[in-house]
Each structure stands twice: as structure tokens, then as C-alpha cells.
FIKOLZA-1660 file (N, C-alpha, C; in steps of 0.1 Angstrom, whole numbers, plus 5000, padded with zeros to 4 digits):
% residues 136
   i   px   py   pz ch aa at
   1 1854 9563 7226  A  X  N
   1 1842 9554 7224  A  X CA
   1 1832 9560 7234  A  X  C
   2 1835 9565 7245  A  X  N
   2 1826 9569 7255  A  X CA
   2 1818 9582 7249  A  X  C
   3 1826 9590 7242  A  X  N
   3 1820 9602 7237  A  X CA
   3 1810 9600 7227  A  X  C
   4 1813 9589 7218  A  X  N
   4 1802 9587 7208  A  X CA
   4 1790 9580 7215  A  X  C
   5 1792 9574 7225  A  X  N
   5 1781 9568 7232  A  X CA
   5 1772 9579 7238  A  X  C
   6 1779 9589 7244  A  X  N
   6 1772 9600 7250  A  X CA
   6 1764 9609 7239  A  X  C
   7 1770 9611 7227  A  X  N
   7 1764 9618 7216  A  X CA
   7 1752 9610 7211  A  X  C
   8 1753 9596 7210  A  X  N
   8 1742 9589 7205  A  X CA
   8 1730 9589 7215  A  X  C
   9 1735 9589 7227  A  X  N
   9 1725 9589 7239  A  X CA
   9 1717 9602 7239  A  X  C
  10 1723 9614 7237  A  X  N
  10 1717 9626 7236  A  X CA
  10 1708 9627 7224  A  X  C
  11 1713 9622 7213  A  X  N
  11 1703 9622 7200  A  X CA
  11 1692 9613 7203  A  X  C
  12 1693 9602 7210  A  X  N
  12 1680 9594 7213  A  X CA
  12 1671 9601 7221  A  X  C
  13 1676 9609 7230  A  X  N
  13 1667 9616 7240  A  X CA
  13 1662 9631 7234  A  X  C
  14 1664 9631 7221  A  X  N
  14 1660 9642 7213  A  X CA
  14 1667 9656 7219  A  X  C
  15 1680 9655 7222  A  X  N
  15 1688 9667 7228  A  X CA
  15 1697 9670 7215  A  X  C
  16 1696 9682 7211  A  X  N
  16 1704 9688 7201  A  X CA
  16 1718 9693 7207  A  X  C
  17 1729 9688 7201  A  X  N
  17 1742 9691 7205  A  X CA
  17 1747 9701 7194  A  X  C
  18 1755 9712 7198  A  X  N
  18 1759 9722 7188  A  X CA
  18 1775 9722 7191  A  X  C
  19 1783 9720 7181  A  X  N
  19 1797 9721 7181  A  X CA
  19 1800 9735 7176  A  X  C
  20 1804 9745 7184  A  X  N
  20 1805 9757 7180  A  X CA
  20 1818 9760 7172  A  X  C
  21 1829 9753 7175  A  X  N
  21 1841 9756 7168  A  X CA
  21 1841 9751 7155  A  X  C
  22 1836 9739 7152  A  X  N
  22 1836 9733 7138  A  X CA
  22 1822 9736 7131  A  X  C
  23 1812 9738 7139  A  X  N
  23 1798 9742 7132  A  X CA
  23 1789 9730 7130  A  X  C
  24 1793 9718 7137  A  X  N
  24 1785 9706 7136  A  X CA
  24 1774 9708 7144  A  X  C
  25 1762 9701 7140  A  X  N
  25 1749 9699 7148  A  X CA
  25 1747 9686 7149  A  X  C
  26 1744 9680 7161  A  X  N
  26 1739 9666 7162  A  X CA
  26 1725 9666 7167  A  X  C
  27 1716 9661 7158  A  X  N
  27 1702 9661 7160  A  X CA
  27 1697 9647 7158  A  X  C
  28 1685 9645 7159  A  X  N
  28 1678 9632 7157  A  X CA
  28 1676 9630 7141  A  X  C
  29 1687 9627 7134  A  X  N
  29 1686 9625 7119  A  X CA
  29 1697 9614 7117  A  X  C
  30 1696 9610 7105  A  X  N
  30 1707 9600 7099  A  X CA
  30 1720 9606 7098  A  X  C
  31 1720 9619 7094  A  X  N
  31 1734 9625 7091  A  X CA
  31 1742 9626 7104  A  X  C
  32 1734 9631 7115  A  X  N
  32 1740 9633 7128  A  X CA
  32 1746 9620 7134  A  X  C
  33 1737 9609 7131  A  X  N
  33 1741 9597 7138  A  X CA
  33 1754 9590 7130  A  X  C
  34 1754 9593 7117  A  X  N
  34 1765 9589 7109  A  X CA
  34 1779 9597 7113  A  X  C
  35 1776 9609 7115  A  X  N
  35 1788 9617 7118  A  X CA
  35 1793 9613 7133  A  X  C
  36 1785 9612 7141  A  X  N
  36 1789 9608 7155  A  X CA
  36 1796 9594 7155  A  X  C
  37 1791 9584 7146  A  X  N
  37 1797 9572 7145  A  X CA
  37 1811 9573 7139  A  X  C
  38 1812 9582 7128  A  X  N
  38 1825 9584 7122  A  X CA
  38 1835 9590 7131  A  X  C
  39 1831 9599 7139  A  X  N
  39 1841 9606 7149  A  X CA
  39 1845 9595 7159  A  X  C
  40 1836 9587 7163  A  X  N
  40 1840 9577 7173  A  X CA
  40 1850 9566 7166  A  X  C
  41 1848 9562 7155  A  X  N
  41 1855 9554 7147  A  X CA
  41 1868 9560 7145  A  X  C
  42 1870 9572 7141  A  X  N
  42 1883 9579 7139  A  X CA
  42 1891 9580 7152  A  X  C
  43 1884 9583 7162  A  X  N
  43 1890 9583 7175  A  X CA
  43 1896 9570 7180  A  X  C
  44 1890 9560 7177  A  X  N
  44 1894 9546 7181  A  X CA
  44 1906 9543 7172  A  X  C
  45 1907 9546 7160  A  X  N
  45 1917 9542 7151  A  X CA
  45 1929 9551 7155  A  X  C
  46 1927 9563 7158  A  X  N
  46 1939 9572 7162  A  X CA
  46 1946 9566 7176  A  X  C
  47 1936 9562 7185  A  X  N
  47 1942 9557 7197  A  X CA
  47 1950 9544 7195  A  X  C
  48 1944 9535 7186  A  X  N
  48 1952 9522 7183  A  X CA
  48 1965 9525 7176  A  X  C
  49 1965 9536 7166  A  X  N
  49 1977 9539 7159  A  X CA
  49 1988 9544 7169  A  X  C
  50 1985 9553 7178  A  X  N
  50 1993 9558 7189  A  X CA
  50 1999 9548 7196  A  X  C
  51 1990 9538 7201  A  X  N
  51 1995 9526 7209  A  X CA
  51 2005 9518 7202  A  X  C
  52 2002 9516 7189  A  X  N
  52 2012 9508 7180  A  X CA
  52 2025 9515 7179  A  X  C
  53 2024 9528 7176  A  X  N
  53 2037 9535 7174  A  X CA
  53 2045 9536 7187  A  X  C
  54 2038 9537 7198  A  X  N
  54 2046 9537 7210  A  X CA
  54 2052 9522 7212  A  X  C
  55 2045 9512 7210  A  X  N
  55 2051 9498 7212  A  X CA
  55 2063 9496 7204  A  X  C
  56 2062 9500 7190  A  X  N
  56 2072 9499 7181  A  X CA
  56 2084 9507 7186  A  X  C
  57 2083 9519 7189  A  X  N
  57 2094 9528 7194  A  X CA
  57 2101 9522 7206  A  X  C
  58 2093 9517 7216  A  X  N
  58 2099 9510 7228  A  X CA
  58 2107 9498 7223  A  X  C
  59 2102 9489 7214  A  X  N
  59 2109 9477 7209  A  X CA
  59 2123 9481 7202  A  X  C
  60 2123 9491 7194  A  X  N
  60 2134 9497 7188  A  X CA
  60 2144 9502 7198  A  X  C
  61 2140 9508 7208  A  X  N
  61 2148 9512 7219  A  X CA
  61 2154 9502 7227  A  X  C
  62 2146 9491 7229  A  X  N
  62 2151 9479 7237  A  X CA
  62 2163 9473 7229  A  X  C
  63 2159 9471 7215  A  X  N
  63 2169 9464 7207  A  X CA
  63 2182 9472 7205  A  X  C
  64 2182 9485 7207  A  X  N
  64 2193 9493 7206  A  X CA
  64 2201 9492 7219  A  X  C
  65 2195 9487 7230  A  X  N
  65 2201 9485 7242  A  X CA
  65 2199 9498 7251  A  X  C
  66 2189 9504 7249  A  X  N
  66 2186 9517 7257  A  X CA
  66 2179 9512 7270  A  X  C
  67 2183 9515 7281  A  X  N
  67 2176 9512 7294  A  X CA
  67 2163 9520 7294  A  X  C
  68 2151 9512 7296  A  X  N
  68 2139 9519 7296  A  X CA
  68 2134 9521 7311  A  X  C
  69 2125 9530 7313  A  X  N
  69 2118 9530 7325  A  X CA
  69 2125 9540 7334  A  X  C
  70 2121 9544 7346  A  X  N
  70 2127 9553 7355  A  X CA
  70 2141 9548 7360  A  X  C
  71 2150 9558 7359  A  X  N
  71 2163 9553 7363  A  X CA
  71 2163 9550 7379  A  X  C
  72 2171 9541 7382  A  X  N
  72 2173 9537 7396  A  X CA
  72 2178 9549 7404  A  X  C
  73 2175 9549 7416  A  X  N
  73 2178 9561 7424  A  X CA
  73 2193 9565 7423  A  X  C
  74 2197 9576 7416  A  X  N
  74 2210 9579 7414  A  X CA
  74 2216 9585 7427  A  X  C
  75 2227 9579 7433  A  X  N
  75 2232 9585 7444  A  X CA
  75 2238 9600 7443  A  X  C
  76 2236 9607 7454  A  X  N
  76 2241 9622 7452  A  X CA
  76 2256 9621 7457  A  X  C
  77 2263 9612 7453  A  X  N
  77 2278 9610 7457  A  X CA
  77 2287 9619 7448  A  X  C
  78 2282 9624 7437  A  X  N
  78 2292 9631 7428  A  X CA
  78 2297 9644 7434  A  X  C
  79 2288 9652 7439  A  X  N
  79 2292 9663 7445  A  X CA
  79 2300 9660 7458  A  X  C
  80 2298 9649 7466  A  X  N
  80 2305 9646 7478  A  X CA
  80 2319 9641 7473  A  X  C
  81 2321 9634 7461  A  X  N
  81 2335 9632 7457  A  X CA
  81 2343 9643 7455  A  X  C
  82 2336 9654 7450  A  X  N
  82 2344 9666 7447  A  X CA
  82 2349 9672 7461  A  X  C
  83 2342 9670 7471  A  X  N
  83 2344 9675 7485  A  X CA
  83 2352 9665 7494  A  X  C
  84 2357 9655 7488  A  X  N
  84 2362 9644 7497  A  X CA
  84 2372 9648 7508  A  X  C
  85 2381 9655 7502  A  X  N
  85 2392 9660 7512  A  X CA
  85 2387 9668 7523  A  X  C
  86 2378 9678 7520  A  X  N
  86 2371 9686 7530  A  X CA
  86 2364 9677 7539  A  X  C
  87 2356 9667 7535  A  X  N
  87 2348 9658 7544  A  X CA
  87 2359 9650 7553  A  X  C
  88 2370 9646 7548  A  X  N
  88 2379 9638 7556  A  X CA
  88 2384 9648 7568  A  X  C
  89 2387 9660 7565  A  X  N
  89 2391 9670 7575  A  X CA
  89 2380 9671 7585  A  X  C
  90 2368 9674 7581  A  X  N
  90 2357 9676 7590  A  X CA
  90 2354 9663 7599  A  X  C
  91 2356 9651 7593  A  X  N
  91 2353 9638 7601  A  X CA
  91 2365 9638 7611  A  X  C
  92 2376 9642 7609  A  X  N
  92 2387 9641 7620  A  X CA
  92 2386 9651 7630  A  X  C
  93 2377 9662 7629  A  X  N
  93 2375 9670 7639  A  X CA
  93 2368 9663 7650  A  X  C
  94 2368 9667 7662  A  X  N
  94 2362 9662 7674  A  X CA
  94 2347 9663 7674  A  X  C
  95 2342 9675 7669  A  X  N
  95 2328 9678 7671  A  X CA
  95 2320 9676 7659  A  X  C
  96 2325 9671 7648  A  X  N
  96 2317 9669 7636  A  X CA
  96 2310 9656 7637  A  X  C
  97 2296 9656 7635  A  X  N
  97 2289 9644 7635  A  X CA
  97 2285 9640 7621  A  X  C
  98 2282 9627 7618  A  X  N
  98 2276 9623 7605  A  X CA
  98 2263 9632 7602  A  X  C
  99 2254 9632 7612  A  X  N
  99 2241 9639 7610  A  X CA
  99 2244 9653 7605  A  X  C
 100 2253 9661 7612  A  X  N
 100 2255 9674 7609  A  X CA
 100 2262 9676 7595  A  X  C
 101 2271 9667 7591  A  X  N
 101 2277 9668 7578  A  X CA
 101 2267 9664 7567  A  X  C
 102 2260 9654 7569  A  X  N
 102 2249 9651 7559  A  X CA
 102 2240 9662 7557  A  X  C
 103 2235 9668 7567  A  X  N
 103 2227 9679 7565  A  X CA
 103 2233 9690 7558  A  X  C
 104 2246 9693 7561  A  X  N
 104 2253 9703 7555  A  X CA
 104 2256 9702 7540  A  X  C
 105 2258 9688 7535  A  X  N
 105 2260 9685 7522  A  X CA
 105 2247 9682 7515  A  X  C
 106 2236 9682 7522  A  X  N
 106 2222 9681 7516  A  X CA
 106 2221 9667 7511  A  X  C
 107 2224 9657 7519  A  X  N
 107 2222 9642 7516  A  X CA
 107 2215 9636 7528  A  X  C
 108 2210 9624 7526  A  X  N
 108 2204 9618 7537  A  X CA
 108 2216 9612 7545  A  X  C
 109 2213 9609 7559  A  X  N
 109 2223 9604 7567  A  X CA
 109 2228 9590 7562  A  X  C
 110 2219 9582 7558  A  X  N
 110 2223 9569 7552  A  X CA
 110 2232 9570 7540  A  X  C
 111 2230 9579 7531  A  X  N
 111 2237 9582 7519  A  X CA
 111 2252 9586 7524  A  X  C
 112 2251 9596 7534  A  X  N
 112 2265 9601 7538  A  X CA
 112 2273 9589 7545  A  X  C
 113 2266 9581 7553  A  X  N
 113 2273 9570 7559  A  X CA
 113 2279 9560 7548  A  X  C
 114 2271 9558 7538  A  X  N
 114 2276 9549 7527  A  X CA
 114 2288 9555 7520  A  X  C
 115 2287 9567 7517  A  X  N
 115 2298 9575 7511  A  X CA
 115 2310 9573 7520  A  X  C
 116 2310 9575 7532  A  X  N
 116 2322 9574 7541  A  X CA
 116 2327 9560 7540  A  X  C
 117 2318 9550 7541  A  X  N
 117 2322 9536 7541  A  X CA
 117 2330 9532 7528  A  X  C
 118 2324 9538 7517  A  X  N
 118 2330 9534 7504  A  X CA
 118 2342 9543 7499  A  X  C
 119 2343 9555 7504  A  X  N
 119 2353 9563 7498  A  X CA
 119 2363 9570 7508  A  X  C
 120 2361 9568 7521  A  X  N
 120 2372 9574 7531  A  X CA
 120 2375 9563 7540  A  X  C
 121 2388 9560 7540  A  X  N
 121 2393 9549 7548  A  X CA
 121 2402 9554 7561  A  X  C
 122 2406 9566 7561  A  X  N
 122 2415 9569 7572  A  X CA
 122 2408 9576 7583  A  X  C
 123 2396 9572 7587  A  X  N
 123 2389 9577 7599  A  X CA
 123 2394 9570 7611  A  X  C
 124 2398 9578 7622  A  X  N
 124 2403 9572 7634  A  X CA
 124 2392 9562 7639  A  X  C
 125 2397 9550 7643  A  X  N
 125 2388 9539 7648  A  X CA
 125 2383 9543 7661  A  X  C
 126 2371 9539 7664  A  X  N
 126 2365 9541 7678  A  X CA
 126 2359 9555 7680  A  X  C
 127 2360 9564 7670  A  X  N
 127 2354 9577 7671  A  X CA
 127 2340 9577 7671  A  X  C
 128 2333 9583 7680  A  X  N
 128 2319 9584 7683  A  X CA
 128 2314 9594 7672  A  X  C
 129 2305 9589 7664  A  X  N
 129 2299 9599 7655  A  X CA
 129 2285 9603 7657  A  X  C
 130 2279 9599 7669  A  X  N
 130 2266 9603 7672  A  X CA
 130 2264 9616 7679  A  X  C
 131 2276 9624 7683  A  X  N
 131 2276 9636 7689  A  X CA
 131 2275 9635 7704  A  X  C
 132 2274 9623 7709  A  X  N
 132 2273 9621 7723  A  X CA
 132 2287 9618 7729  A  X  C
 133 2289 9621 7740  A  X  N
 133 2302 9617 7747  A  X CA
 133 2302 9603 7750  A  X  C
 134 2313 9597 7748  A  X  N
 134 2315 9582 7750  A  X CA
 134 2314 9578 7766  A  X  C
 135 2307 9568 7770  A  X  N
 135 2305 9565 7783  A  X CA
 135 2317 9557 7787  A  X  C
 136 2322 9557 7799  A  X  N
 136 2334 9550 7804  A  X CA
 136 2331 9539 7813  A  X  C
% end
């Protein structure tokens, strides 16, 4: 709709527009005004048809039960599960910290802690995971 307005504004100010690819000329005459109006109308109809098709497709997808939108943050736990035994061994070592292991497995520290809490049960209690020596 804005393009049609710009074309009509140019025609009113006696500016001649040339469309090189299709060979149209927009001048101050009835044919040019009709052509500009037709292009604007076709553009508006096309936009509404695309919007309608999109809405219908989304409705069909919803009725089929397809989850729409961006998926919720998928945890990077799959590759950690494959390495579960190795992670357990590393956690039982004295010098392995959560931060070091999270960096090694390329996950955030909070994701790594959640993985350990949900999937690994045999960690010795009271073990310091921050890499500092315990105070006595």
C-alpha cells in the first residue's frame, strides 16, 4: 500500500517513473494511475492471501497436535548420558571440580550440576566441588 502511495505522489508531482525490467512508465495520465492502483490492489490481495494460508496451516497443525513455536531449551544432557560412567569416575577424583568438568563437556555449570543431581547418585558426601581446600 505504501508503494502505491509513493507512485501516486510522484505522478502528482509530475515525476515520471520508469520500470526498466517490465517496461512500465508511470506518468501523469489515467493509464498510469490505473496501473499503479491495480498494482497496489494486487499487492494487498496477495498479502491477505498469504496471511490466510498461514493462519489455516497453523490451525491444521494445532489440530494435529503439533507443538508450535520455538522449542523450550533442550538440555544438552544426551551427550552427558553417554559419558555417565566417565563423569562418575572424574567426580570421584580429588582434583576434579564441577566447573572444570562442565567446561570440558561444553555445558553450563548449572546444567552440569543438574545432570549430576538427576543422574549420578554415588558421589561421596561432603566432597568439596569448588576446587578449594576445606577449612577445618
